[in-house]
N, C-alpha and C positions, 0 to 999 in steps of 0.2 A: 665119387666119394662125397659123403655129406654127413651132417650131424642130425640125428633123429632124436627129437625131444618129445616126451609124453608126460602127462600128469595123472596121477591116480589118487583118488580120495577114499580113505578107509577110516571108519569111526570118527568122522569129522576132521581128520588130519590129511593134508595133501602132501604127496610124495612126488618128486620130480626126478626123472632119470634121463641121462644123455648118452647116446650110443654113437660111435663113429662107425658108419656103415658104407657099403658100396653095392652097386647094382651090377648084375652080370646076366648074360643070356645063356640058357641051357635048354636044348630040345625045343627051341622056338618060343620059350617062355622067359619073361623077365623075373629074375629072382633077386633076393637081397641076402647079404650075409653081414654079420657083425664082426668088425675088426677089433674094436676095443670098447670097453665101458669107461666113459670119461665123466661119470656123474660126480666124481670127487673133485673135479675142477671148479674153480670159481666162475661166476657169471661172466666176468671180464675175459677170462681165459677161453670160455666157450665162444664168446663173440669173436675173439681173436682168431680162433680156429675157423669159424664160419667165414670171416673176412679173407683169411688166407686161402681157403678152398675156392672162394668165388674168384680170386685173382691169382690162381695157381700158375697161369701161363705167363704172367708178367709181375712176379713178386718184387723184382728190382725197382718197379715204378710205383709200388704201393705207397711208399712214404710221401710221394708227391701228389697223391690224388686230391688232398685237401687244398693244395695250392691252385688247383684248376677249377675250384668251385668257390663262388662268393655267396655268403649267407647274409641276409639282411632282415631285420625285424619288420614284420608287416603290421596290419591292422589288428586291433583287439578283437578276439573271436569268442572266448569262453563265455562271457556274460551274455552276449547277444544270443548265442546259440542255445544256452540254457533257458533263458527267459522266453525265447520264441517257442521252444518245444513245450514248455509248461503252459503257455498261452494256447497252444494247439490242444494239449491234453485236457485243459479245462473247457474247451469249446469256444474260447474268446475269439480266436482267429477265424474260425468257421462262421461265427455269428456276425462278425464284421464284414466278411466276404473277401473275395479274391480280387476285387477291382482295385484300381489305383487308390481311390479314396479309402477303401477298406484297409489297404496296406499302410497308408499314411496314418490312419487312426490307430492301427496296431502299433506302429512305431512310436506314436505319442504315448501309448500305454507302457510300452517297453522302456522308453526313455525315462518315464516317471519312476519306474522301478529301479533302473540302474543309477540314475543321477537326476535329482529334482531341479527344476528351473523353469524358465520361460520357453516359448517356442524358439526363440533365438538360441538358447542353450541346447535345445534338442537337436537343432541343425549342427551345432558345433560338436555335439556328442557323436552324431552320425559321421562326422569327418574323421573321428578317431577309432570308430568301431566298424566292423564289416556289416553294417545295417542294410545297406542297399543290396549287398550280395546275398545275404541270408533271406531277406524278404522278397527279393526280385523286384526292387523298386528302381524307378528312374530318378533323375536328379530332382531336387526340390530345395526351397529356401524357407525362411521364416514366414513370408507372406502366404506361401502354399499351405503351411500348417495352420495359420489363422483361418484361412478359408475352409480348411478341412474341418475345423471346429463347427462351422455352420452346417456342414453336411452331417456331422456326427450328432448334432443336437436334433436334427430332424429324424434321425434313425434310432435315437436312444430307446424309445418304447419298444421298437421291434427287436433290438438286440437284447434288452432285458427279458422280453417274452421268450426268445429262443433259448437263452441261458437258463431261465426258470424251467421251461419245458424239458430241457435236457437233464437238469438236475433231479427233477421229480419223476423221471421215467421209472426208476427203481425204488424210490422212496417218496411217497406222497407227503405233501406238507399241509398241515392244518393249523399250525401255530406260528405266529409271526411276532417278532420283537421289533419295537419301534421307539426311536428316541430322536431328539433334535440337538443340535449344537449351533454355535455361532462362530463366525470367523471375521475378524476385523480387517478393514481395508486401509491401506496407506493413502490412497487417492480419494477423490470425491465424485468421480464421473461414472462409476459403475451403475448400471441400470437398476440393480437391486439394493444399492447403498442406502442405508437409513440408520438413524439412531434408534437403539433399542437396548434391551437387557443384555449387557455384554459379559459373557462368561469368561472372557480372557482378561478381564480387569483392565482394559485399555479405555480409560475415560477420554471422551472427546473424539473417539474414532467411530466413523460409520462402519456398518457391518452388514453381512448377509447371514441368513438363517438356513441351515442345511438339515434336512430330514433324511434319516437312513433307515430303511426297512430291511430286516434280516429274517432268515428262517430260524427254526428252533436251534440249529447248530451254530448260530452266529455267522452264517454265510450271507454276505450282502446280496440282495436281489433287486433293490431299486434305490435310487437316490434322487432327491428333489431339492431345488433351491427356491427360497422364498425371500421376499423383501426383509430387510434387517429389523423392521419394527413389528414383525408378525409374532403374535403370541403362540406359545407351544400348542395349546389345544386347537387353534385354528388351522394347524397343518394336518390335523388328524383326518378330516373328512375326505380329503383327496386320497388318502391311503386306503380307506374303505372301498371307494369306487375302483381303485386300481386293482386291488386283490380280487374283487368279485368279477369285474367286467374283463380285465385284461388277462389275469392269471387263471380265471375260471374256477376258483376255489369257493366252495359254498359252506363247508363245515370249517369255520374259522374261529380261532381264539387269538385275540390281540393281547400282548403283554406290554404295559407301559407304566412309567413311574407315576407317583402321586400328582405331579404337576401336569401330566399329559392326559390321562383318562379321568375326566370329571363328570358332573351330572349330565351335561349336554351330550358329551361323547358316549356316555353309557346309554342314553336314550337312542342315539343314532345306531349304536351297535345292536340294540334290541330290535329296532325297526328292520334291520337287515338280517336278523336271525343269527347274529354273531355272538360270541362269548368274549369275556375279558378277564384278565388278571391284573390287579393293580394294588397299590398300597394306599393307606389313608394317613392323613396328617395327625400330628400330636393333639391339636384341639379336637379333632374328630374322635380320637381314641378316648380322650377325657370325657367327651359328651356321651359316648357309648357306655363308659364305666358308670357315669351318674345315672343313666337310664337303666342300668342293670343288664344290658345286653350280654356282657361278659364281666368276669371278676378278675382282680389282680392276681389271685392265686393260680390262675391258668398260665401266667407267664413263668411259673416255676416248673412247668412241664417242658420236656425237650421240644415238643411241638404240639400245640393244642388247636382245636377247631371248634367253632360255634356255628350252628345252622339256625337261621332265623325263620320265622313264619313266612316272611316274604320270599323265601327261596334263596336268600343271600347267604354266603358262607364267609366267615372270618377265620383266617389262620393266624395264630398268635405265636410269637417266639421272643425270647430275650437272648440277645447275643452277649455272652459274658465278656468277651474280648472288647466289644464296643462299649459295654457298660463301664469297664475299667478305664478305658480311654476317656470317656466323658467325665468320670470321677477325677481322674488325674488332671484334666483340663480345668475343671471347676476349682480344684485345690490350687492350681497354679495361678488362676485368676484371683482367688482370694488372697494368696500370698503377695501378688502384685499390688492389690488395693491396700493391704495392710502396710506394705513398704512405703507406699505413697502417702498414707495417713501419717506414718511416723516421720517422714521427710517434711511434710507440711507443718506438723506440730513443732518440729525442731526449728523450722524457718520462722514460725510465729513467735517462738521463744527468743530467738536471736534478733528479731526485728520487731520491737514493741509497737512501732507505728504501722506495721503491715495490716492489710485488710483481712480480718479473720472470717468475716461473712463471705468474702469473695473466695477464700481458700476452701471454705466448706461447700460452696456451690460448685466449685471446680471438682471436688471429690465426689459430690453427688452425681454430676454428669458422667464422671469416669465409672462410677458404679453401674449406671444405666448402660453405658457402652459395653461394659463387661457382662451385662445381664445378671448382675448380682443383687439388684435393688429389691427383688421380691423377698429375700430372706436376710439381707444385711441392712442394718440401720446405722446411719451416721448422724451423730448429734454434736452440737457445738455448745460447750459449757466453758465460760471464762477463758476464751481464746485457745481452747484445746478441743480437738475433734476426737470423739470416741466412736469406735467401731463395735457394734453389737451384733452377734449372730443369733437369729431366732431359730432354735433347733427344730421346732415343729414345721415351720415354713420351709426350712432346708430339707427336711425329710420328704415333705410333699413335693418339692422341686426335683428330688432325685428318684422318685418312685418309678418313673418310666425310663430310667437310664438303660440304654441298649435294647429297649422294647420296640417292636414294630408289628404292625397288623396288616395282613394282606386281605384283599376283598375280591371275591369272584362270584359269578353266577353259575359256574360249572357245578354239577351235582357230584357227590362222593363217588358215584359209579363212573362218571366220565373222567374224573381226575381225583385220586386220593390226595390227602393234604400234603403228603411228601412231594408229590408231583407238582402241586400248585406252588409250593415253596421253591422247589428246584428250578421251575420254569421262570419264576420271577428273578431268581438269582442269575439266570442266564442273561439278563439285561447287561451284566458286566461285560459280556462279549461285544455288545454294541459300543459301550464306553471304551473298550480296548481298541475297537476299530477307529473311533474318533481320535483317540490319542495317537494312534499310528498315523492317521491321515493328517493330523494337524501339527503335531509337535515333535514327532520322532522321525521315522524313516521317510514318509511320503511328502510331508510338508505342503499342504494345500496352499499355504501362504508363501510368499506374497502372490496375490492374484493380479497378473498383468493384463487385465481385460476390462472392457467397458460395456460391451454389448450383452444383452440378456441371453441370447442363444449361446454365445461363446462361453459365458460364465457357467451355464448349465452343462455344456459339453465338457468344460474343464473339470467340474465336480464328478461327472460320469467317468472321465479318464482316471481320476484318482480312485474311484470305487473299483474299476476293473483292475487297476494296478494293485489295490489292496487284496483282491482275490488271489493274485499271483504271490504276493508277499505271504499271505496266510498259508498257501499251499507249501511254499518253500520252508516256512517256519516249522511245519509239521515234518517235512522231510529231513530237516537238519536239527531236529530237537535233541538228538543224541550227541551231537557234536558240540564242542566247546567254542562256539562262535555265533554271533548274531547273523540275521539274514543280510544286513548291510555289510558286515565284514566278509561274509561268504561271497557276495557279489563283487566286492572289491578284489578279492583274491582271484575270482574267475576272470575278471577284467585283465589280469596280468597275463593270462594265457593268450598269446598272440600268434598269428600266422607267421611262418618263416618263408621268405622268398629265396629260393635256391637258383643261382645263376651259374650254370656250367660255362666254361670258356667257349666250347664249340657246340653248344646245344641251347635250345630255347629255355628260358627261365620258367619256373613253376612254383606253386605255393604248397607247402606241406604243414601239417599240424604236429608240433613236437609232443613227445610223451609228457603228460602233465606230471608235476611233482606230486608227492604223496598227499599233501593237504588238499590240492585241487582234485586229485583222483577220488578222494573220499567224498568231497562235495558232489561230484558228478555221479558217483555210485549211489549215494543216498537218494539223490533225485532221479535215479534211473535214466540218466542222460548218456547216450552213446555218441562219441565223437566220430565224425566220418574219417575214413582212411585217407581220403584226398579231398581237396576243395579248390574249385576254380573260381577266380574273381571275375566279375562282369566288367570291371573297369569303370563303373559308374561312380562318380564322386560328387559330393554336394559342397556348397559354399553359401555363406550368409551374404545378404545384401548389405547389412550394416556391419562395418568393420570396427574392431575394438579401438584401433588407433584414433578413429574419429571421435570416440567418446572419452579418451584420456585427456586429463588436464596437463598442460605444459607448465612445469614448475621452473 
C-alpha cells in the first residue's frame, strides 16, 4: 500500500491529486487498484500517511525515531554551489583549468563574489563554506593564495582570450567600450603606487590606474593596471594592440569619452584602420559654432547630425533634464553668492573699522570659485558691495546648457546617428562596472598587495567576479533583492549532518525556504539530492588572537 501523487497542468494551472493505492498480482502480472482518493487531505496529513505506511510494522516505535538520530548544522553550501555553477556556465572555471592552481584561482574569484577581503579572509571564508568539497580542492592557506596570484598574472592573457573566443562564437564583436578609473592605496609600497589625478577625492594618497575594456553589451573582456600617474590617453595604445593581435578583431570601433580619445589616439586608430566614437569638449563646441560647422538651432532637434567635408560626423543633442539641472545649479550658486554679499555688507555696516577692500576681494574670489565671474560683477562703493548681473553675458553662458556633441568617423551607412548616440551612452555600463568594483559589492579596495604581478592578478580576479555579479543581477532582476542580499540568503542554506545511533553519519541538503528556492529557480540552479564531504579543511597561518590588542 502506498500514496500515489501526480501533477497535471492545464491552461497554466497545476492540479495535484493523491491516491491511496495497493499492488496485487493476477495471472502473473502486477496490477494496481485505488483504495481511496485522499486529495482533500493537507500536505502534512499526506506526509503522515506516507510515514505510517513506511513504518507500518513498528508503529509503536515511530515516536522514538527522532531520538535515535542527531542533527547538526554543517558548512554553508548554497552560495558556494550557486556561484560555482554560474562560473562554469560563463566558462570561467573551464578557462582557469582543472589544475590545483586553476581551482585556487577560481576560489579567489568566488570568494570575491561572496564576501570581499584579503587572501587571509578568503581562507577564513573557506573554513565556513563547503569550498574545498565543491571545488575538489586540497588544503591551503593565505600564502598559497598569494602565490596563486603570481600564477594567475602569468595566465591572465590566455584566460581573457578563451573567454572572449567563447563569447564571440555566436555573436561577433566589432565595437568596444573603454574607460579608466583610479583606486587609492592606503600604503606606499605597491609597485604601481604613484600620485596622480585622484577620482576618489583622496588627497595625499598614492593610487593605481585601472583600464577596463568591455564589449558593446558592457561585458568586461579585459582589465589592465597602470602606474598611478598615467594619463588616461596613454593607456589607450595598449588596448589597440590587444584587440587586434590577441582577439583577432579587424573591423573595430572604439567608444571612449572626451578625455580618452583625442588627437593622437584618433591618428593611431586611423593608422590601424579602426573607427571611433567620442565626445568633444565645450570649448571645441564653441569653436565649431564660430566656424559655422553647425548652428545652435540644430540643438533644438531631437537628434541632429552634421557631415563635414573631411568625412567627420558630428551628432548633436540637448538633454532637457541635464539642462534643467545645470540651470538649477547656477541659480543655487547665484543665491549663495547673493547671501554672502548681504552678509558681508551687514558686517561692514556693524563694524566701521572692518576692511571693506578685503571683504570685496574675498567675494570676488568666491565668485570665481562658483564660476559666476563671467556674468556677475561685484563693485565696492562707499563700504558696500553691489552685485550686478549682466543679462547678455548670462544668456551666452547658458546657451549650451545640456548640450553635447559626439564625433565619429563612421559613415551614415555604417552607423546611423541613433546608433552612434546609443553606443556612446553605453559607456554608462563601464561606469557601472567601475562603481560595482570600487564602492559597492566587490570593493577592489583596500589592496593588500605590493608586487606588480599580484596587483594585476587582483584586478583580474575582481573583473571575473564582476562577470558573475552581472549574470546574477540579470537572473534576479525580477526579485526584490540585490545580488548581495541574494548571496547572503543563499549562504544561510547549510548542509545538515545526520548521525543515526547505530549507523554511519551522512550529510544531506535541507529543502530550502521559499525565498532561497526562488533565487535558485531564477538562476536555474539545481541542488544535488545528496552530497558527500571530502573531509578537507583549511586554516590560516595568521591567527586573529595574535593581531588583537590586549586592553
